N, C-alpha and C positions, 0 to 999 in steps of 0.2 A: 516553457514547461509543457508537458503533454497531459491531456485529460485521461483519466482512468474511467472507463464506462462500465455500467452494469449490464445485465443481460437484455435490457430494454433500450440500450444506447444512451441512457442518462449519465451525465458526468457526476461521479460520486466523490472524486478527489483528483489531485494532480500529482504527477511524478516530476520532480525537479531535482536534478543532481543526486539521484538515488534516494531522495526523501519523498515519502508520501505525505502530501500536505492537504489541508482542508480547503474548502471552497473560498475562504477569505484570503488564502495564501499567507496566513500568519502563524498557523500551528502545525507542527510536525506530528503526524499521526502514526507514522511507521518509517522504517528504514530498510533499504535493501543493502545487504553486505554480501559481496560476491553475487550469488543468486538467491540467498536466503532472506526471507522477509521477517522482520521483527516488529513488534508493536509494544503494547503495554504489559508484556509478559517477559520473563527472564529467559525464554527459549524461543526458537524459531516457530512461527505460526503459518508459514507457507514458503513458496518458492516463486521466483520470477524466471520464466523462460519462454521462448517463442512469442514474445510480446504479450504474455498472459501471466497474471498473478493467480496462483493456485493455492488451495489450502493443503494441509499435510496429507490429506487423502488423495490429492490430485485433481479435485473438482475445481472448476473455474470460479474465481472470485471477481475478477475484473480483467478487462482487455484494454490494451493501450490504444488510444484513438490515433487515427492517421493525421489528425489536425494538431496544430501547435497553438498554444494559448500564451499570449504575452501579457504579463501583469507585473506591476512593481512589487518587489518583495524586499523585506528587511533581512538580508543575508545573515547578519549577526544574531538576530532573533531566531532564525531557522537553525543556525549552528548550535545555539543553546538548547533547542529542542532535540536536535540530533544527539548531542552529548548526553542529555537526560536518558534517551533510549539506550545509547551505547553503555552507559554506566550501570544499567540494571541487568544487562545480559550476563547470565551465569552459565548457560548451556549454549554453546555456539556450534554444536554438531548438527548439521543439517542433513538428514537422511535422504536417500533417493525416494522419489515419489513417482507414481505412474502418471501418465498424461491422459486424463479422462476427458471425454467430450461433453460431460454434463456439468451444469452449473451447481454450485454448492447451495445447500439449504440456508446457509449463513451468508450474510453480506460481508464484503471486504471490511467495512467499518466495524461490524460486530467482531470479526476475527482479530482485528487490530486492538480491540478493547475500547472503542469509542462508545461513550455512554448514550449519546443521543444521535443515532445515525439519521441522515437525511440525504436526499438526492437533489441535484441541481439540474435544472432544465438545460438540455443541450442546445 
């Protein structure tokens, strides 16, 4: 899995098989379908392109680290979390967004709808 970092280089989540998972590698926080990012809402909350996750305005939420992190995961548990997100999607139209060079005022975890955002030391 690949760490997702904030503007300070802190790992805030991991990308594993198109799933955005938490620091414990047990909870699916979001899902990338195509290049559209979905979280705890019924519609897209961002896009993933050029190794960067962006909000719907095009501001940067997270960047993909160049490092790889290996941790044991429960694939069945992660799949259940993935299906939870997939089943709530009502609007899957992902509009074009501009590629801005500025960081979003909101964090990736906030945009995904995570209630208690935190960062992990890199």
